[in-house]
N, C-alpha and C positions, 0 to 999 in steps of 0.2 A: 515606397511604392512595393506593394507585394511581389513576392518572387514567384517563379513559374509554377502554377498548381494551387495558387492560393485563391479565394474568394474574398471579398469586401461584404461586411456585416455592418449596419448602421445600429446603435444602439444610446437612446438618450442624448441625440448629437453627437456621440463620439464615434470615430470610424474605427470600426472593430474588425480584426482579420482572424478568419477560422482558418487554423491551420490544417492542410490537407498532407502534409506529410512531415515527418519528425523534423525538427530544427536541425540544421548542421547536415542533412543529407547531401546538400549540394557540394559539400567540403568546403576548407578555409585553408588559409595558408597558415594561420597560427596551430591548427589542429592537421598535420600532414594525414594523407590518406595514402597508405602503402599498398593498397589492394593490388594496382596495377604494376606494381614492381616485383620480378623474380626475387630477390633478396630483400627480406625486411630486418631492420634492428630491433631485437629483442632484449630488454634489460635481464642480464643474468645474474648469477652471486655475486655477492660482494661490490655490487655496482657495476661491474664490468659488463661490456655490450658483447652479444653473441648474435649471429644470423642464423635465420631460419629460411628454408626452401617453401615457396609458396605453395600451398596445400595442392595435394594431386586429387584427381577426380575421384579416386576412390575416399581420401580423406573428406571431401567436400559432402560425399554422400553419407559420411558417418555424421556429419554435423546435423542431419535434419533430424528431428524428433516426429517418429511416426510409430504410432501405435493405435490405430483408428480402431473406433468402436462403431458397433451395427447403427445406430442413428446418424453418425457422423457420414458413414458410408452411405446410407440411404440420401442423406440431405444433399451430400456432392452430387449423387448420381441425376437428383432432380433437378439441383439449381447451379451445379458447375460441371456438368457432363463433360466439356472439353477440356478442363484442366486437370495436368498431369499431377500424378504424385510429387514430383519435385517441385512445381510452382506450391500445391497446397502445403508441402511441409517447408516452405520458404517464408520466413517472418517478414521480408520485404513484401511478399506477394500479400500476405495477409494483411500488413497496415494499407498497401495501395488499394485493395480492394474491398475496404470496409464499406459496411451499408451505411450510408449517409443520408439518402434522399428518401423521401418520401415513396417515390415509386419504386425505389429499389427494396424498402422494407416491405411494401406491398405485396411486392412479387413472392416473399418467402414467409409472409404471417398474415392471417385473416384479420386484420386490426378491426377493433371496434371503431364506434364514431368519436368515441371520447380519446381516443388512441390517434385516430386522424386527426383531430381538430388540433390536438396537442402538437401534433407534427409539422401540421400547417404552420401554425404562428410559434415555430420554435426558435425563429431569428434573434429574439430577445434573452433567450435562457442559455442553457448549458447547451452545446452542441449535441447532435445526435451522430454516434459513431459506435458500429459493432463488429467487430472480425468477423470474418465468415466462419471460422471454427466455432467461436463462441455463439453466433447464431444458429449453429448446427444443434445446440444443447437446449434451445427456447421450444416449447411446446408451441406449434404454429396455430392452433385453434384454442388453445385455453388462456383465456385474459388474465387469469389467477395463477397462471404458473408461477413459482418463485423466481426463476432467473430473469422471467420475461419482464416482470413488474420492476427489476433493478436498472434494465436498460433502455427499455421503450417508455417515451414520456406519457403523461397525462395531464388531463388540464389542472388537477390539484396543484401542479406546481407552479401555477400562475396564483395562486391563492397566498397570500402573507398572512399568518397566523400572531397572535401575542408571543412576545418573546423571541421572534426569529429576527435575524439581521444578516445582511452581506456577508459580514465577518463578524459572526458571533463571539470567536476566539481570540478577537483583537489579536491577530496575527501581524497585522501591518503596524500597529502601534508598537509592537516588540521588535520591528524591523529597522535596525541600524542603518541599513542600506538595501537596495531593490536585490530581492532574491535570498534576503538571509534573515533569520528568525531566531533572535536570542533572549531567550525567556528563562530558561535555568541557568544557572551558574556555570556550570561546567560542560554544556552542550548545545549545540546550534542547530537548525534545521536551515539545510541549504536545500532551497528549490532550484533546481538547476534547468528546468524544462517546463512549461506549461501544456506539453502535449501528452496524450493518453491515445493508445490504440484502442479502447473502449472507454465509453464515458457512463460512470455510474451516476444515477439520476439524484442519488443523495449527497454527492460529493462535496465535502465540507470547504474546496476549494472552487466550487462553481463559479465565484466570482471571476476567476482568472484562467481555468483551464480551457484548452481549445482556441485561445485567443492570444494574438500577437499584439501589445499594447506595453511597449517597454520605451525608456527615454535611451538605454543602452544596447548596443549589440550583445548577443550571446557572448562571445569572447570578453569583451569590457565587463559584464556582469561578472561572469566567473572569476576574472581575475581581480576585480575589487572586493569579493568576497572572500577568495584566497587570501589575499593581503590581510584583511580583517582578521580573520582567523590564525594567520601567522602573527598579528600583531598582539594578540590576546592570549597569553600561556594560560589561562584558567580552562580554556576549552580542551578538553581531552577526548571529546566524543563529538562525531559529525554524521549527522543523519541526513542523507541524501535521498531527497523526495521531489516533488513536484506536483504536478502531470508524473510521468513514470518515467524515471531515469533510464530503465532498461530499453526505451525506444530510443535512445541514442545509439548513433553507429560504433562500432567496437573501437575506432580510434579515439573518437571524443571521449568516451568513457574512458579509456584507459589512459588518456593525457589527464583527464580530470582527477581518476582516483591516484595515478603518481605523483601528481602535485601534492594533493593532501597529505599522501604518506610521506612525503619530505619533511613535512612540518615535524620538529621534533616532540612536540608535547601532545601531538594527536595521537592518542593510545590506540581508538577505537573507529573504524569506519561502520555506518550502517548504511543498508539500503531500503528503501520503502517502494514497494512494488505490488502490482496486480500481474504483471506480465506472464509469470508460470501459471496463471489460472485462465486469464482472457487471449494470451498469446504464446503458448508453451513452446511455440517452433522456435521462439527468441533464445532459449537455454542451449545454444549450440556448443560444441565442445570448445572452439575458440574463444566465446566469451567467458567460459568456466575458467580459461587459462589465465585470462585477464584477472577475473576476480582473485584466483589463487594468488597471484603475484602480490596482491595488496594485504593479505593478512595482517592483524587479525581483522577479518571484515564478518560482519553479520548480514543478516537478510530479514526483513519482516515483510511477509506476504499476504495480501487481504483476500482473505477467502471469505463467502457469505453463505454457502447452502452446502451441504453433502451432494447434491447435482453436478456439482464442479470438481468432485474428485473421480476424474475419468483415468484410463490409462496412458494419455498424453500427459497429462498434470503429473502423474506418479513418475513417469518417465524424467520430466524436467527435475522435479524435486530430488530424484534419485541421483542424477548428475550434480547437483549442487551439493548435497549431503555429502557423495562419496568427494568432493572436493574440500572436504573438511569444512565447509559454510554452515554455521549453525542457522538454522531455520526457524523462525517465528510467525506465528498467524495472528491476525488483526482481523477480527469481525465486528460489525457495525449490526446490533441489535435493531431488526425491522419488523414493523408490524406487519402479520399476514405473509411473512416472507420465511421468517426464522425463528419467530419470538415461542418456541415452544420448548420444553426440556428435551424431548425426543428428538428434535431436529439438531439443536444444539449438540446432543449427546453424540448422534451419529457423526456429525461433521468432527468434533475431537478425536471419537475414535477412529476416524478415516486418517486424518491428519498424522496423529502419533504413528499410526502403520506406516507412513509416508515420511516419518523422521521430520515431522513438522512439530514444534511444541507449541499448543495453543497459549497465548500470550494474554492477549487484551480482547475483552467483549466490550465495546463502547456502547454507549447510550448514543443515538443518532443526535448529532450536532443541530442545533435548531437554526439552519440555514434558510433562508427565505424559501416558501414552497414545499418544507419538508414533513408538515403537520402529519400526512396522511401514511408516514414511514417510522413516526415515533410511536415505542410502544410504552404503556407506563414503566416507571421507575419499579413499581410494586412488582411487575411481571417479570423484570430482569434478576430481581430479589430472589424471586420464586424461583426461578430456571437455576440460581447460584445452589439453593437450597436442596435442590432436585439432584444437583451434580455431587455436592460434597458427600463424600461417604458411599457414594454409589458408583464411583468409577476410581481410576488411580489419581493420584493429586497430581502428578505432571500432566494428566489432560483436563485439567480444569482451568481456565482462563480467569484473569482478574477482570471483574466486572468494574467498568470505570465512567465515570461522566466528565468529559473534558471541560471545565468548569467555563460558562461565557464570560467575558471580560478577561480572559486571559490568566485567569487562576490555577490552570493546569489540571493534571489528571487527579479526580480524587475517587478513591476506591468506593463502589457500594457493597458493603459486606452485610450479610445475615447476622444477626445477633445471638452469637454464642456465649456471650458473659452475661449472665441472669442477674447478678447482683453481688453482695457479699453477707457473710453471717461471721461477725468477728474477725477470725483471722483465717477465714475459708471463704475462698473464691466458689462462686456457684456456677457450673458452666452446663451448658445444653449442647447436646452432642447431634449428630446429623438424624437421629431417629427423635428428637425431641426429649430424650430422657435427660433428668439432671443429674450432675456429679459434682462432690465436694473436692477442691484441691487447696492443701493446706498451704497458704500464702501470708505469713505475717506481714503486715504493713511495712514493719520497719525494726530496727534494733531498739528492743524494750528498753536498752540502758540509755540510749541516746535522747535527747530532748526533744520536744517537739519542732524546735526551729531546724533542728539538725536532720529531723526527718525529710521536712517540707522541704530543704535546700535542693536545688537541682544540681546533678554532677557535672561538672563541664568537662569536657577532654580535647586536646587539639589533636587532629588528625594528621600525620605526616604523610608522604606519598605512600610508604608502603604499607601503609595501613590498609588500603585498599587497592593493591596489586592484584 
């Protein structure tokens, strides 16, 4: 049976449950909620336990991220006039008041007939959900506005094109158990939730996010996955994703990170999230303290467009960066959204100013109904050509295709090696000029057989520390 606040949705004869609140919000015996206690146990140094007082009212005020920009202020005056600053800057309020229904969306956006039709029959696809904060960044009158196209459905979503699939990356085939993908030898993808505060229309996991269709409870799924990781010493890197793991309550996230951190061979924890972009209010000092306790911890943040780089987002990233959390960006190349060198350049420059390292530029995955989002690969390579040499090297992401069928990420690189001329390598620079680099193929005294033989090397643990 659905818990309070859920709604039933039917799809292909299977009962689907669309989640309206983050899983775990109601609390659990296995994940204790200390919010109502005056003294809370907190792990201290050397494994000892210390206690801390419940945050005072002044400390609670500090936990809010509040750097409103003019469009957001006008949006609030128009659509949420009675909402206080305290409510608006509460991430729980933002999640509870997401725009999820056609009538709510029509109240703030002048929908096209196509958008309205798509919302009307949205029951069989990815749910509609937009935080009020992120909705304030959308142009209510322009259907071609970049951010609007990424979160408001259109009827093209219902058209399946050649090469598209429900699970094009074959994540489910690489899942040894529910909630875990083990594709690469030394790392796993841990899908800890299927809930997001805002749903991107091109989501790779649109087959699962926003629904509840599980054989095991959240606690059981987590424990089974943690046991699997603990029993596989080759796993040194755990990427925590979903859904969006930062929609989990502090107590559950703390439990999860601390249990993973106890596994000796897990060297690095990573979190994949879009919360700092669509829900910057979530990055509170209390959350940052939890993350700091579990270093080394990295965070990959999903950015799409320069319009997302608001003062609120900058404040959220500053808190994370000041806590020593390395921030990486992951951007999906989207047709008529961000598929120009100027847009990607502005995005990358804005990110590095916020201490976020541009990491991946993804070719849009061929999920069902995504053809209108996919730009040609040639355009992506052209963008990389226009970035290389014209901005700082660390401001250039790696353009990749996540190969359909579970092949993993494959870099799509411009051709800078033009060929060879004897012992010279002919290279092309970012301006298209040709240069020679003396590069003898091998030791001239060695035989051809020796030159061609590959060099094998055994890597020990210290080699990649």
